[in-house]
C-alpha positions as CSV (number, residue, x, y, z in Angstrom):
1,M,-7.8,11.2,-17.0
2,N,-7.7,11.0,-13.2
3,K,-9.6,8.1,-11.8
4,K,-12.1,10.4,-10.2
5,E,-12.4,12.8,-13.1
6,V,-15.6,13.0,-15.1
7,I,-15.8,14.6,-18.5
8,E,-16.2,18.3,-18.1
9,D,-16.7,19.3,-21.8
10,T,-20.4,18.6,-22.5
11,N,-20.6,20.9,-25.5
12,P,-19.3,18.6,-28.2
13,E,-18.2,19.9,-31.6
14,S,-19.8,17.0,-33.5
15,F,-22.0,14.0,-33.2
16,E,-19.0,11.8,-33.2
17,S,-17.3,13.8,-30.4
18,A,-20.5,13.5,-28.3
19,M,-20.6,9.7,-28.9
20,E,-17.0,9.4,-27.8
21,Q,-17.7,11.3,-24.6
22,L,-20.8,9.2,-24.0
23,E,-18.8,6.0,-24.3
24,T,-16.2,7.3,-21.9
25,L,-18.9,8.3,-19.4
26,V,-20.5,4.9,-19.6
27,S,-17.1,3.1,-19.1
28,R,-16.3,5.3,-16.1
29,M,-19.8,4.7,-14.6
30,E,-19.6,0.9,-15.2
31,S,-16.1,0.7,-13.6
32,G,-17.6,1.5,-10.2
33,D,-14.8,4.0,-9.4
34,L,-17.0,7.0,-9.2
35,S,-18.6,8.3,-6.0
36,L,-22.3,8.8,-5.8
37,E,-21.9,12.6,-6.5
38,E,-19.6,11.9,-9.4
39,S,-22.0,9.3,-10.8
40,L,-24.8,11.8,-10.7
41,K,-22.7,14.4,-12.4
42,A,-21.7,11.8,-15.1
43,F,-25.4,10.9,-15.5
44,E,-26.4,14.5,-16.0
45,Q,-23.6,15.0,-18.5
46,G,-24.7,11.8,-20.3
47,V,-28.3,13.1,-20.5
48,H,-27.0,16.4,-22.0
49,L,-24.8,14.5,-24.6
50,T,-27.7,12.2,-25.4
51,R,-30.0,15.1,-26.1
52,F,-27.3,16.7,-28.3
53,C,-27.0,13.4,-30.3
54,Q,-30.7,13.1,-30.7
55,D,-30.9,16.7,-31.9
56,Q,-28.1,16.1,-34.5
57,L,-29.8,12.9,-35.7
58,Q,-33.2,14.7,-36.0
59,K,-31.6,17.4,-38.1
60,A,-30.0,14.9,-40.3
61,E,-33.2,13.0,-40.8
62,L,-35.1,16.3,-41.7
63,K,-32.4,17.1,-44.2
64,V,-32.7,13.6,-45.8
65,Q,-36.5,14.0,-45.9
66,E,-36.2,17.4,-47.5
67,L,-33.8,16.1,-50.1
68,N,-36.1,13.1,-50.9
69,S,-39.1,15.4,-51.2
70,K,-37.3,17.5,-53.8
71,G,-36.3,14.4,-55.7
72,E,-32.7,15.1,-55.4
73,I,-30.2,12.3,-55.0
74,I,-26.9,12.9,-53.5
75,G,-23.9,10.5,-53.6
76,I,-22.2,9.2,-50.5
77,D,-19.1,11.3,-51.3
78,Q,-21.2,14.5,-51.3
79,E,-22.9,13.7,-48.1
80,N,-20.7,15.8,-45.8
81,E,-20.2,18.7,-48.1
82,P,-22.0,22.0,-47.4
């Protein structure tokens, strides 16, 4: 990644991908290498990624609540299966 580049892809495929992108953005912003305009763009992307992560966590929480209300117990190995 070029010193002045900011992550362009803010439509992550997964929660983990979004978290990686957020970590990269934070590192770039903390480095002090970004201009004001680049910092604002990075901040905007960070807000978008944060909202995506919050949405994913909320969906997971609702799923867990639904499963608990039905009295079903799933094992850790089954957690990621459809």
